[in-house]
N, C-alpha and C positions, 0 to 999 in steps of 0.2 A: 309744606305750607298749605293751609286750607284757605280757599277763597269763597265768599258768598256774595251774591248780588240780589238787591231788591230794587224795585222802581215804583214810582207813583207819578201823579200828575197834579198840576194846579194851573189856574188861569189868573192872569193879572195884567195890569197895564204898566207902562213905564215910558220914559222919554230919556234921551241922552243929550245932556247939555254939552255944548261945544262940538257936537258932531255935525258935519256938513252933509246932510242927506235926509232921506225921509224918516230915519229913526230919531231925528231931533224933535219930531212932533209926537204928541201923545198917541200911543198905539198899544195894542194888546197881543198877547201870545197865549197859547195853550202849551205850557211848558211840560216837558217830561224830565224827570230827575231819576238818575240811577246812582245807587251807592254800592260800592264794592268794599268789603272788609276782608281782612286776612288775619291769620294767627296760626300758631303751631300746635297749641295745646287744646285738646277737646275736653269737655267736661265728662263727668262719670257716666253719662248716657250716650256719649259719642257725638256731642254737638259743640261747634265753635261758639255759636250764640243762636238762640231760637229765632227763626225767620219772623215769627209773630212779633217779637220784641223789636227787631229791626224795622219792620213795616210800621208798627205803631209809632215808634220814635220819629221816623221820617214823616209819617202822616201828621203828627203833632206840629212839626216844624212847618210843613207846607200849608197847614190850615191857617197859620198866622200870615201867610203870604197870599192866600187864595182870595180872588176877587178884590184886590187892593191895588192902589197906585203905589208901586214899590218905592218910588221917589219919596213918599211920605214916611216910610219906615225909618226909625232911628239909625239903623245900620247903613242906610244910604243917604243920610242927610248931607254928608260931605263927599260922597262918591257916587258916580253914576251906577245905577243897577244894571250893569252890563251882564251878559251871560257869564263872563269870567268871574265877576265879583259875586254874582249870585251863587255860583258853584263854591266859591271860597266861604261865603257866609254859611251855606248849608253844611259844608265840611266842618267848620268850627263849631257849629251848634251840635251836629251829630257826634262829633268826637267826644263831647262831654257825656254822652249817654251810653258809651260802650263799656263793657266790663274790662277789667285788667287783662292784658295780653291780647286784646283784639284791637287792631289798628285799621284805619281807613286807607285803602289802596288808592281810591279816587272817588270823586263826585263828578258825574257827567250831567250837564244840563243842556237839553235841546230846546232851542226857541222855535225850531221848525224841524221837519223830517230831514232836512239837508244841512242843518247848522247846529253844531255842538261845541260846547266848551267843557274842559275837564280841569279840575284842580286836584293835585295830588299831595299838597302840603310840603313838597320838596323844593 
């Protein structure tokens, strides 16, 4: 099994409704997002999927989230944009961009250097 990882960053604001603490107020993060993909079959030139493609697809998703209030996004209209649900959202979006035979092992989202959420789809 082959595994590849790429990462990128975006900045955004959010608040968590129903949370009792400072995160219930509007605040922002400089998020780090890491995608890990896996697969068994390489293409004819020995690649699972081109890093350039993975990075572009991730960047395209994150551009939609960059410098926004995440609570205003359609994906989070009925759910808090927690790190957990952000990782699931990115997973679902990224999954649609991958070639056949390439699967996502996980999407990790850091809201700080010491706090990370991971969604694996399992």
